N, CA, C and O atoms as a GROMACS GRO file, in nm:
protein
  440
    1MET      N    1   2.479   1.930   3.138
    1MET     CA    2   2.359   2.006   3.111
    1MET      C    3   2.243   1.908   3.093
    1MET      O    4   2.253   1.815   3.014
    2PRO      N    5   2.132   1.927   3.166
    2PRO     CA    6   2.018   1.837   3.156
    2PRO      C    7   1.946   1.849   3.021
    2PRO      O    8   1.943   1.956   2.959
    3VAL      N    9   1.890   1.737   2.977
    3VAL     CA   10   1.815   1.732   2.852
    3VAL      C   11   1.671   1.773   2.882
    3VAL      O   12   1.613   1.724   2.978
    4PRO      N   13   1.612   1.862   2.801
    4PRO     CA   14   1.472   1.901   2.823
    4PRO      C   15   1.380   1.780   2.817
    4PRO      O   16   1.402   1.689   2.737
    5ARG      N   17   1.276   1.778   2.900
    5ARG     CA   18   1.183   1.665   2.908
    5ARG      C   19   1.120   1.630   2.774
    5ARG      O   20   1.116   1.512   2.740
    6PRO      N   21   1.070   1.725   2.697
    6PRO     CA   22   1.008   1.686   2.569
    6PRO      C   23   1.107   1.613   2.476
    6PRO      O   24   1.069   1.519   2.407
    7LEU      N   25   1.232   1.658   2.476
    7LEU     CA   26   1.331   1.594   2.391
    7LEU      C   27   1.362   1.453   2.441
    7LEU      O   28   1.376   1.361   2.361
    8ALA      N   29   1.372   1.434   2.572
    8ALA     CA   30   1.397   1.302   2.630
    8ALA      C   31   1.280   1.208   2.601
    8ALA      O   32   1.301   1.092   2.569
    9ALA      N   33   1.158   1.259   2.612
    9ALA     CA   34   1.040   1.177   2.584
    9ALA      C   35   1.036   1.135   2.438
    9ALA      O   36   1.006   1.020   2.407
   10LEU      N   37   1.066   1.228   2.350
   10LEU     CA   38   1.067   1.198   2.207
   10LEU      C   39   1.173   1.092   2.174
   10LEU      O   40   1.147   1.002   2.094
   11ALA      N   41   1.290   1.104   2.233
   11ALA     CA   42   1.396   1.006   2.211
   11ALA      C   43   1.353   0.868   2.262
   11ALA      O   44   1.381   0.767   2.197
   12GLY      N   45   1.287   0.863   2.376
   12GLY     CA   46   1.239   0.735   2.431
   12GLY      C   47   1.135   0.671   2.342
   12GLY      O   48   1.139   0.550   2.320
   13ILE      N   49   1.042   0.750   2.291
   13ILE     CA   50   0.938   0.698   2.201
   13ILE      C   51   1.001   0.645   2.072
   13ILE      O   52   0.960   0.540   2.022
   14ALA      N   53   1.100   0.716   2.019
   14ALA     CA   54   1.167   0.672   1.896
   14ALA      C   55   1.237   0.538   1.918
   14ALA      O   56   1.231   0.450   1.833
   15MET      N   57   1.304   0.523   2.032
   15MET     CA   58   1.375   0.398   2.060
   15MET      C   59   1.276   0.282   2.077
   15MET      O   60   1.302   0.171   2.031
   16LEU      N   61   1.164   0.307   2.144
   16LEU     CA   62   1.062   0.203   2.160
   16LEU      C   63   1.005   0.163   2.025
   16LEU      O   64   0.984   0.044   1.998
   17GLY      N   65   0.981   0.260   1.940
   17GLY     CA   66   0.929   0.231   1.805
   17GLY      C   67   1.025   0.145   1.725
   17GLY      O   68   0.983   0.053   1.655
   18MET      N   69   1.154   0.175   1.734
   18MET     CA   70   1.254   0.095   1.662
   18MET      C   71   1.258  -0.048   1.717
   18MET      O   72   1.271  -0.143   1.640
   19ALA      N   73   1.247  -0.064   1.847
   19ALA     CA   74   1.251  -0.196   1.908
   19ALA      C   75   1.129  -0.278   1.866
   19ALA      O   76   1.143  -0.396   1.834
   20LEU      N   77   1.011  -0.217   1.865
   20LEU     CA   78   0.890  -0.289   1.824
   20LEU      C   79   0.894  -0.326   1.677
   20LEU      O   80   0.848  -0.434   1.640
   21THR      N   81   0.946  -0.239   1.594
   21THR     CA   82   0.958  -0.269   1.451
   21THR      C   83   1.052  -0.386   1.428
   21THR      O   84   1.024  -0.472   1.344
   22ALA      N   85   1.161  -0.390   1.500
   22ALA     CA   86   1.257  -0.500   1.486
   22ALA      C   87   1.194  -0.632   1.524
   22ALA      O   88   1.223  -0.734   1.461
   23CYS      N   89   1.109  -0.633   1.624
   23CYS     CA   90   1.043  -0.756   1.668
   23CYS      C   91   0.949  -0.809   1.560
   23CYS      O   92   0.933  -0.931   1.547
   24GLU      N   93   0.886  -0.720   1.484
   24GLU     CA   94   0.791  -0.762   1.382
   24GLU      C   95   0.860  -0.822   1.260
   24GLU      O   96   0.795  -0.888   1.180
   25GLU      N   97   0.988  -0.801   1.245
   25GLU     CA   98   1.061  -0.850   1.129
   25GLU      C   99   1.107  -0.994   1.145
   25GLU      O  100   1.147  -1.057   1.048
   26HIS      N  101   1.102  -1.047   1.267
   26HIS     CA  102   1.148  -1.183   1.294
   26HIS      C  103   1.047  -1.258   1.380
   26HIS      O  104   0.981  -1.199   1.466
   27ALA      N  105   1.035  -1.387   1.355
   27ALA     CA  106   0.953  -1.474   1.439
   27ALA      C  107   1.034  -1.505   1.564
   27ALA      O  108   1.142  -1.564   1.554
   28GLN      N  109   0.987  -1.470   1.679
   28GLN     CA  110   1.061  -1.487   1.803
   28GLN      C  111   1.059  -1.633   1.847
   28GLN      O  112   0.951  -1.690   1.865
   29GLY      N  113   1.175  -1.694   1.863
   29GLY     CA  114   1.186  -1.833   1.907
   29GLY      C  115   1.270  -1.914   1.811
   29GLY      O  116   1.346  -1.859   1.732
   30THR      N  117   1.257  -2.047   1.819
   30THR     CA  118   1.337  -2.135   1.734
   30THR      C  119   1.250  -2.235   1.659
   30THR      O  120   1.140  -2.270   1.701
   31ILE      N  121   1.303  -2.278   1.546
   31ILE     CA  122   1.244  -2.387   1.469
   31ILE      C  123   1.351  -2.494   1.459
   31ILE      O  124   1.462  -2.468   1.412
   32GLU      N  125   1.317  -2.613   1.504
   32GLU     CA  126   1.414  -2.722   1.505
   32GLU      C  127   1.371  -2.829   1.406
   32GLU      O  128   1.258  -2.877   1.409
   33GLY      N  129   1.463  -2.866   1.317
   33GLY     CA  130   1.439  -2.972   1.221
   33GLY      C  131   1.522  -3.094   1.259
   33GLY      O  132   1.642  -3.083   1.285
   34ARG      N  133   1.457  -3.212   1.261
   34ARG     CA  134   1.528  -3.335   1.293
   34ARG      C  135   1.504  -3.438   1.183
   34ARG      O  136   1.405  -3.434   1.110
   35SER      N  137   1.599  -3.528   1.175
   35SER     CA  138   1.587  -3.644   1.087
   35SER      C  139   1.601  -3.765   1.178
   35SER      O  140   1.711  -3.798   1.222
   36GLY      N  141   1.490  -3.830   1.206
   36GLY     CA  142   1.490  -3.936   1.306
   36GLY      C  143   1.515  -3.874   1.442
   36GLY      O  144   1.440  -3.786   1.483
   37THR      N  145   1.618  -3.917   1.512
   37THR     CA  146   1.651  -3.860   1.642
   37THR      C  147   1.762  -3.755   1.633
   37THR      O  148   1.794  -3.690   1.733
   38LYS      N  149   1.821  -3.739   1.515
   38LYS     CA  150   1.933  -3.647   1.496
   38LYS      C  151   1.880  -3.505   1.465
   38LYS      O  152   1.801  -3.487   1.373
   39VAL      N  153   1.926  -3.406   1.542
   39VAL     CA  154   1.892  -3.267   1.513
   39VAL      C  155   1.974  -3.224   1.392
   39VAL      O  156   2.097  -3.226   1.396
   40VAL      N  157   1.906  -3.184   1.286
   40VAL     CA  158   1.972  -3.142   1.163
   40VAL      C  159   2.003  -2.994   1.167
   40VAL      O  160   2.110  -2.950   1.125
   41GLU      N  161   1.907  -2.915   1.219
   41GLU     CA  162   1.923  -2.771   1.216
   41GLU      C  163   1.831  -2.705   1.317
   41GLU      O  164   1.717  -2.748   1.334
   42THR      N  165   1.880  -2.601   1.382
   42THR     CA  166   1.799  -2.516   1.469
   42THR      C  167   1.812  -2.374   1.418
   42THR      O  168   1.922  -2.320   1.407
   43ILE      N  169   1.698  -2.313   1.386
   43ILE     CA  170   1.695  -2.178   1.330
   43ILE      C  171   1.634  -2.086   1.435
   43ILE      O  172   1.521  -2.107   1.478
   44SER      N  173   1.708  -1.984   1.475
   44SER     CA  174   1.662  -1.890   1.576
   44SER      C  175   1.611  -1.761   1.512
   44SER      O  176   1.675  -1.705   1.424
   45ASN      N  177   1.495  -1.716   1.558
   45ASN     CA  178   1.436  -1.588   1.517
   45ASN      C  179   1.440  -1.568   1.365
   45ASN      O  180   1.499  -1.470   1.318
   46PRO      N  181   1.378  -1.658   1.288
   46PRO     CA  182   1.383  -1.643   1.142
   46PRO      C  183   1.305  -1.520   1.096
   46PRO      O  184   1.205  -1.484   1.158
   47PRO      N  185   1.350  -1.454   0.988
   47PRO     CA  186   1.275  -1.341   0.933
   47PRO      C  187   1.134  -1.386   0.894
   47PRO      O  188   1.114  -1.499   0.852
   48VAL      N  189   1.037  -1.295   0.909
   48VAL     CA  190   0.898  -1.333   0.880
   48VAL      C  191   0.867  -1.334   0.730
   48VAL      O  192   0.765  -1.389   0.690
   49HIS      N  193   0.953  -1.277   0.650
   49HIS     CA  194   0.929  -1.273   0.505
   49HIS      C  195   1.018  -1.374   0.434
   49HIS      O  196   1.132  -1.398   0.475
   50GLY      N  197   0.966  -1.431   0.326
   50GLY     CA  198   1.046  -1.518   0.242
   50GLY      C  199   1.036  -1.665   0.278
   50GLY      O  200   0.964  -1.705   0.370
   51CYS      N  201   1.109  -1.743   0.202
   51CYS     CA  202   1.113  -1.888   0.216
   51CYS      C  203   1.243  -1.926   0.287
   51CYS      O  204   1.349  -1.873   0.258
   52HIS      N  205   1.232  -2.018   0.381
   52HIS     CA  206   1.348  -2.063   0.458
   52HIS      C  207   1.373  -2.210   0.427
   52HIS      O  208   1.282  -2.293   0.440
   53ARG      N  209   1.493  -2.242   0.387
   53ARG     CA  210   1.528  -2.376   0.344
   53ARG      C  211   1.606  -2.449   0.454
   53ARG      O  212   1.696  -2.393   0.516
   54PHE      N  213   1.569  -2.575   0.478
   54PHE     CA  214   1.647  -2.659   0.568
   54PHE      C  215   1.771  -2.705   0.492
   54PHE      O  216   1.764  -2.731   0.372
   55ARG      N  217   1.884  -2.716   0.560
   55ARG     CA  218   2.009  -2.758   0.495
   55ARG      C  219   1.995  -2.894   0.430
   55ARG      O  220   2.050  -2.919   0.322
   56GLU      N  221   1.920  -2.983   0.495
   56GLU     CA  222   1.887  -3.113   0.438
   56GLU      C  223   1.744  -3.145   0.476
   56GLU      O  224   1.688  -3.080   0.564
   57GLY      N  225   1.684  -3.242   0.412
   57GLY     CA  226   1.547  -3.275   0.443
   57GLY      C  227   1.531  -3.321   0.587
   57GLY      O  228   1.619  -3.388   0.642
   58VAL      N  229   1.419  -3.286   0.648
   58VAL     CA  230   1.392  -3.324   0.787
   58VAL      C  231   1.258  -3.398   0.794
   58VAL      O  232   1.167  -3.372   0.716
   59THR      N  233   1.249  -3.490   0.889
   59THR     CA  234   1.125  -3.568   0.904
   59THR      C  235   1.040  -3.518   1.020
   59THR      O  236   0.925  -3.560   1.036
   60HIS      N  237   1.094  -3.430   1.101
   60HIS     CA  238   1.023  -3.378   1.217
   60HIS      C  239   1.058  -3.231   1.235
   60HIS      O  240   1.176  -3.194   1.227
   61VAL      N  241   0.959  -3.147   1.258
   61VAL     CA  242   0.982  -3.004   1.280
   61VAL      C  243   0.912  -2.963   1.408
   61VAL      O  244   0.793  -2.988   1.426
   62ALA      N  245   0.987  -2.898   1.497
   62ALA     CA  246   0.930  -2.842   1.620
   62ALA      C  247   0.929  -2.690   1.604
   62ALA      O  248   1.034  -2.628   1.588
   63ASN      N  249   0.810  -2.631   1.607
   63ASN     CA  250   0.794  -2.487   1.593
   63ASN      C  251   0.784  -2.427   1.733
   63ASN      O  252   0.678  -2.432   1.796
   64ARG      N  253   0.893  -2.371   1.781
   64ARG     CA  254   0.895  -2.310   1.914
   64ARG      C  255   0.899  -2.158   1.904
   64ARG      O  256   0.960  -2.090   1.986
   65THR      N  257   0.832  -2.106   1.800
   65THR     CA  258   0.824  -1.961   1.783
   65THR      C  259   0.685  -1.914   1.825
   65THR      O  260   0.598  -1.995   1.860
   66GLN      N  261   0.666  -1.784   1.821
   66GLN     CA  262   0.535  -1.726   1.850
   66GLN      C  263   0.457  -1.702   1.720
   66GLN      O  264   0.360  -1.626   1.719
   67SER      N  265   0.499  -1.767   1.613
   67SER     CA  266   0.436  -1.752   1.482
   67SER      C  267   0.398  -1.890   1.427
   67SER      O  268   0.457  -1.991   1.463
   68ASN      N  269   0.299  -1.891   1.340
   68ASN     CA  270   0.260  -2.013   1.271
   68ASN      C  271   0.345  -2.027   1.145
   68ASN      O  272   0.389  -1.927   1.088
   69ILE      N  273   0.367  -2.150   1.100
   69ILE     CA  274   0.448  -2.173   0.981
   69ILE      C  275   0.379  -2.270   0.886
   69ILE      O  276   0.288  -2.343   0.925
   70MET      N  277   0.423  -2.269   0.762
   70MET     CA  278   0.382  -2.368   0.662
   70MET      C  279   0.506  -2.448   0.625
   70MET      O  280   0.612  -2.391   0.600
   71LEU      N  281   0.492  -2.580   0.622
   71LEU     CA  282   0.601  -2.670   0.584
   71LEU      C  283   0.580  -2.718   0.441
   71LEU      O  284   0.467  -2.744   0.399
   72TYR      N  285   0.690  -2.729   0.368
   72TYR     CA  286   0.683  -2.772   0.228
   72TYR      C  287   0.785  -2.882   0.202
   72TYR      O  288   0.890  -2.889   0.266
   73ARG      N  289   0.753  -2.967   0.107
   73ARG     CA  290   0.844  -3.075   0.068
   73ARG      C  291   0.939  -3.029  -0.043
   73ARG      O  292   1.028  -3.103  -0.084
   74THR      N  293   0.919  -2.907  -0.092
   74THR     CA  294   1.006  -2.850  -0.194
   74THR      C  295   1.105  -2.754  -0.127
   74THR      O  296   1.084  -2.713  -0.013
   75THR      N  297   1.212  -2.718  -0.197
   75THR     CA  298   1.312  -2.626  -0.140
   75THR      C  299   1.275  -2.480  -0.156
   75THR      O  300   1.340  -2.392  -0.100
   76ASP      N  301   1.169  -2.451  -0.234
   76ASP     CA  302   1.133  -2.312  -0.261
   76ASP      C  303   0.994  -2.273  -0.212
   76ASP      O  304   0.935  -2.177  -0.263
   77CYS      N  305   0.942  -2.346  -0.116
   77CYS     CA  306   0.811  -2.314  -0.055
   77CYS      C  307   0.697  -2.314  -0.155
   77CYS      O  308   0.604  -2.234  -0.143
   78THR      N  309   0.703  -2.402  -0.254
   78THR     CA  310   0.594  -2.414  -0.350
   78THR      C  311   0.520  -2.545  -0.325
   78THR      O  312   0.571  -2.637  -0.261
   79GLU      N  313   0.398  -2.550  -0.377
   79GLU     CA  314   0.315  -2.669  -0.364
   79GLU      C  315   0.298  -2.732  -0.502
   79GLU      O  316   0.221  -2.681  -0.584
   80PRO      N  317   0.368  -2.842  -0.528
   80PRO     CA  318   0.352  -2.909  -0.658
   80PRO      C  319   0.207  -2.957  -0.676
   80PRO      O  320   0.133  -2.970  -0.579
   81ALA      N  321   0.170  -2.982  -0.800
   81ALA     CA  322   0.035  -3.029  -0.829
   81ALA      C  323   0.001  -3.152  -0.745
   81ALA      O  324   0.079  -3.247  -0.739
   82GLY      N  325  -0.113  -3.148  -0.682
   82GLY     CA  326  -0.159  -3.262  -0.603
   82GLY      C  327  -0.106  -3.264  -0.460
   82GLY      O  328  -0.145  -3.352  -0.382
   83GLU      N  329  -0.020  -3.171  -0.424
   83GLU     CA  330   0.034  -3.167  -0.288
   83GLU      C  331   0.004  -3.033  -0.224
   83GLU      O  332  -0.015  -2.933  -0.294
   84LYS      N  333   0.000  -3.031  -0.093
   84LYS     CA  334  -0.021  -2.907  -0.020
   84LYS      C  335   0.079  -2.897   0.092
   84LYS      O  336   0.123  -2.998   0.148
   85GLY      N  337   0.115  -2.774   0.126
   85GLY     CA  338   0.200  -2.752   0.242
   85GLY      C  339   0.122  -2.788   0.368
   85GLY      O  340  -0.001  -2.801   0.364
   86VAL      N  341   0.192  -2.804   0.477
   86VAL     CA  342   0.128  -2.840   0.604
   86VAL      C  343   0.141  -2.722   0.700
   86VAL      O  344   0.250  -2.671   0.724
   87TYR      N  345   0.027  -2.681   0.754
   87TYR     CA  346   0.022  -2.570   0.849
   87TYR      C  347   0.064  -2.622   0.986
   87TYR      O  348   0.014  -2.724   1.032
   88LEU      N  349   0.156  -2.552   1.049
   88LEU     CA  350   0.203  -2.591   1.182
   88LEU      C  351   0.188  -2.472   1.276
   88LEU      O  352   0.256  -2.371   1.261
   89ASP      N  353   0.099  -2.487   1.372
   89ASP     CA  354   0.070  -2.381   1.467
   89ASP      C  355   0.191  -2.353   1.555
   89ASP      O  356   0.277  -2.439   1.571
   90ARG      N  357   0.197  -2.237   1.612
   90ARG     CA  358   0.307  -2.201   1.702
   90ARG      C  359   0.310  -2.296   1.820
   90ARG      O  360   0.206  -2.346   1.865
   91GLU      N  361   0.430  -2.319   1.870
   91GLU     CA  362   0.454  -2.407   1.985
   91GLU      C  363   0.406  -2.551   1.961
   91GLU      O  364   0.368  -2.620   2.055
   92MET      N  365   0.407  -2.596   1.835
   92MET     CA  366   0.365  -2.732   1.801
   92MET      C  367   0.476  -2.802   1.722
   92MET      O  368   0.576  -2.739   1.684
   93SER      N  369   0.458  -2.933   1.700
   93SER     CA  370   0.553  -3.006   1.618
   93SER      C  371   0.479  -3.099   1.523
   93SER      O  372   0.362  -3.131   1.545
   94SER      N  373   0.548  -3.141   1.417
   94SER     CA  374   0.488  -3.223   1.313
   94SER      C  375   0.581  -3.338   1.278
   94SER      O  376   0.702  -3.319   1.263
   95GLN      N  377   0.525  -3.456   1.266
   95GLN     CA  378   0.602  -3.574   1.228
   95GLN      C  379   0.558  -3.616   1.088
   95GLN      O  380   0.440  -3.639   1.065
   96ALA      N  381   0.652  -3.626   0.996
   96ALA     CA  382   0.620  -3.673   0.862
   96ALA      C  383   0.612  -3.825   0.864
   96ALA      O  384   0.691  -3.890   0.932
   97ALA      N  385   0.518  -3.881   0.791
   97ALA     CA  386   0.509  -4.026   0.782
   97ALA      C  387   0.634  -4.080   0.713
   97ALA      O  388   0.685  -4.016   0.621
   98PRO      N  389   0.684  -4.196   0.754
   98PRO     CA  390   0.809  -4.249   0.697
   98PRO      C  391   0.806  -4.267   0.546
   98PRO      O  392   0.911  -4.261   0.482
   99THR      N  393   0.689  -4.288   0.486
   99THR     CA  394   0.683  -4.310   0.342
   99THR      C  395   0.679  -4.179   0.263
   99THR      O  396   0.693  -4.181   0.141
  100LEU      N  397   0.661  -4.067   0.330
  100LEU     CA  398   0.653  -3.939   0.261
  100LEU      C  399   0.792  -3.876   0.248
  100LEU      O  400   0.884  -3.908   0.323
  101ALA      N  401   0.804  -3.787   0.150
  101ALA     CA  402   0.930  -3.713   0.134
  101ALA      C  403   0.950  -3.620   0.253
  101ALA      O  404   0.852  -3.578   0.315
  102PRO      N  405   1.073  -3.588   0.286
  102PRO     CA  406   1.100  -3.501   0.401
  102PRO      C  407   1.061  -3.356   0.375
  102PRO      O  408   1.040  -3.315   0.261
  103TRP      N  409   1.051  -3.278   0.484
  103TRP     CA  410   1.028  -3.134   0.474
  103TRP      C  411   1.158  -3.070   0.429
  103TRP      O  412   1.265  -3.103   0.480
  104ARG      N  413   1.149  -2.978   0.332
  104ARG     CA  414   1.270  -2.914   0.280
  104ARG      C  415   1.270  -2.762   0.301
  104ARG      O  416   1.376  -2.699   0.291
  105SER      N  417   1.154  -2.702   0.329
  105SER     CA  418   1.149  -2.557   0.350
  105SER      C  419   1.026  -2.521   0.432
  105SER      O  420   0.938  -2.603   0.454
  106PHE      N  421   1.023  -2.395   0.477
  106PHE     CA  422   0.908  -2.343   0.550
  106PHE      C  423   0.897  -2.193   0.530
  106PHE      O  424   0.994  -2.127   0.493
  107SER      N  425   0.778  -2.141   0.555
  107SER     CA  426   0.756  -1.997   0.552
  107SER      C  427   0.673  -1.961   0.674
  107SER      O  428   0.599  -2.043   0.728
  108ILE      N  429   0.686  -1.835   0.716
  108ILE     CA  430   0.611  -1.784   0.831
  108ILE      C  431   0.476  -1.737   0.780
  108ILE      O  432   0.468  -1.667   0.680
  109VAL      N  433   0.370  -1.777   0.850
  109VAL     CA  434   0.235  -1.735   0.815
  109VAL      C  435   0.205  -1.606   0.890
  109VAL      O  436   0.216  -1.600   1.013
  110SER      N  437   0.166  -1.503   0.816
  110SER     CA  438   0.136  -1.377   0.883
  110SER      C  439  -0.011  -1.360   0.907
  110SER      O  440  -0.054  -1.258   0.963
   0.00000   0.00000   0.00000
């Protein structure tokens, strides 16, 4: 038995809405953390909310997502007195100076 057109259209719109909502919940792409030349961690499609911790400190971060991120030297995405997080634009990478502490966490900038 064929499905009436209005019902089929409504079902299609609902599915499209769910797909678009799911895309907004995650930053599309990968974030790669390295320590020297060694890849420490690759994170795919991280959620856009909250703080994301690297398993170990990294000295280089490649942001291959469609979102901008903030890098922090703390594990909880906070900025200690006298320090600031580093803004990293989408599709960019950042190298920490050898004398500085490694990056330990990041958050997605909305």
